C-alpha positions in Angstrom: 187.8 -83.3 83.3 191.0 -84.0 81.5 193.8 -86.3 82.6 195.9 -83.3 83.6 193.1 -81.9 85.7 192.7 -85.3 87.4 196.2 -84.9 89.0 198.4 -86.6 86.4 200.2 -84.2 84.3 200.2 -86.1 81.0 199.8 -89.5 82.6 197.5 -92.0 80.9 195.8 -94.7 82.8 197.3 -98.2 82.9 195.1 -100.4 80.8 197.6 -103.3 80.6 196.4 -104.8 83.9 200.0 -105.4 85.0 202.5 -103.5 87.1 203.9 -101.6 84.2 207.4 -103.0 84.8 207.3 -105.6 82.1 209.0 -104.6 78.8 206.9 -104.2 75.8 207.0 -107.3 73.5 209.4 -106.9 70.6 207.6 -106.0 67.3 207.4 -108.8 64.8 210.2 -108.5 62.2 209.0 -107.2 58.9 209.8 -108.8 55.6 212.8 -106.5 55.1 214.3 -107.4 58.5 213.6 -111.1 58.0 215.4 -111.0 54.6 218.5 -109.3 56.2 218.6 -112.0 58.9 218.4 -114.7 56.3 221.0 -113.1 54.1 223.3 -112.8 57.2 222.8 -116.6 57.8 223.6 -117.4 54.2 226.7 -115.2 54.4 227.9 -117.2 57.4 227.3 -120.5 55.6 229.2 -119.2 52.6 232.1 -118.2 54.8 232.2 -121.6 56.4 232.1 -123.4 53.1 234.8 -121.1 51.6 237.7 -120.7 54.1 239.9 -119.4 51.3 238.2 -116.0 50.9 238.7 -112.6 52.5 235.7 -112.5 54.8 235.3 -108.7 54.8 234.8 -108.8 51.1 231.9 -111.2 51.1 228.6 -109.4 51.3 225.8 -107.8 49.3 222.2 -106.7 49.4 220.8 -109.8 47.7 221.6 -113.4 47.4 223.0 -113.0 43.9 225.3 -110.1 44.9 226.5 -112.1 47.9 227.4 -115.1 45.7 229.1 -112.8 43.2 231.3 -111.3 45.9 232.7 -114.7 46.7 234.8 -114.8 43.5 236.4 -111.4 44.1 237.1 -112.4 47.8 238.7 -115.6 46.7 240.9 -113.9 44.1 242.0 -111.4 46.8 242.8 -114.2 49.2 244.9 -116.0 46.6 246.8 -112.8 45.7 247.6 -112.0 49.3 248.6 -115.7 50.0 250.9 -115.6 46.9 252.5 -112.4 48.1 253.1 -113.8 51.6 254.5 -117.0 50.4 256.9 -115.3 47.9 258.1 -112.9 50.6 258.7 -115.7 53.1 260.4 -117.9 50.5 263.0 -115.3 49.7 263.4 -114.2 53.4 264.6 -117.0 55.6 267.8 -119.0 54.8 267.5 -122.5 53.4 269.2 -124.3 56.2 269.0 -124.1 59.9 272.8 -124.0 60.2 272.9 -120.8 58.1 270.3 -119.2 60.3 272.1 -120.1 63.6 274.3 -117.3 65.1 278.0 -118.0 65.5 278.9 -119.9 68.6 280.6 -117.9 71.3 282.1 -119.7 74.3 280.9 -118.6 77.7 283.2 -117.2 80.3 286.8 -116.1 80.1 288.6 -116.7 76.8 291.2 -119.4 76.7 294.9 -118.9 77.0 296.7 -117.6 73.9 299.5 -119.7 72.5 303.0 -118.3 73.1 305.0 -117.6 70.0 308.4 -117.7 71.7 309.8 -120.3 74.1 309.4 -118.8 77.5 310.5 -121.8 79.5 314.1 -120.8 79.3 313.6 -117.1 80.3 314.3 -115.7 83.8 311.3 -114.8 86.0 311.8 -111.0 85.4 311.8 -111.5 81.6 308.7 -113.7 81.8 306.9 -111.0 83.8 307.9 -108.3 81.2 306.8 -110.6 78.4 303.4 -111.1 80.1 302.9 -107.4 80.6 303.9 -106.7 77.0 301.3 -109.2 75.7 298.6 -107.6 77.8 299.4 -104.3 76.4 300.5 -102.7 79.6 304.3 -102.7 79.0 
């Protein structure tokens, strides 16, 4: 009698002695996987020891190619840092006073000085002068 005829369509008997809910143990990493893990650890150490590199450029399939990529990543970092420093050196003004916007008083503007002596004028002429200065007369 086959296992299908015994009532289990394609079911194999449980020989693990457990409930079957436990996950299968992870397979042991092979030598290739172990080498990748170790290379990733070395890369992290290289990045910690060399903060002046472009991290995305550091990598390789072997230890030698990883170390060779550090020089190119450092050169790229220096080039980018030089471009940034030269653009910021030319951009902002040298003094804080030159960078400050002009000062504008808050509120209503002050009174304008009169060019003619209005103290001796009659009230009607003073009103006419005031309207003329406003632009309404």
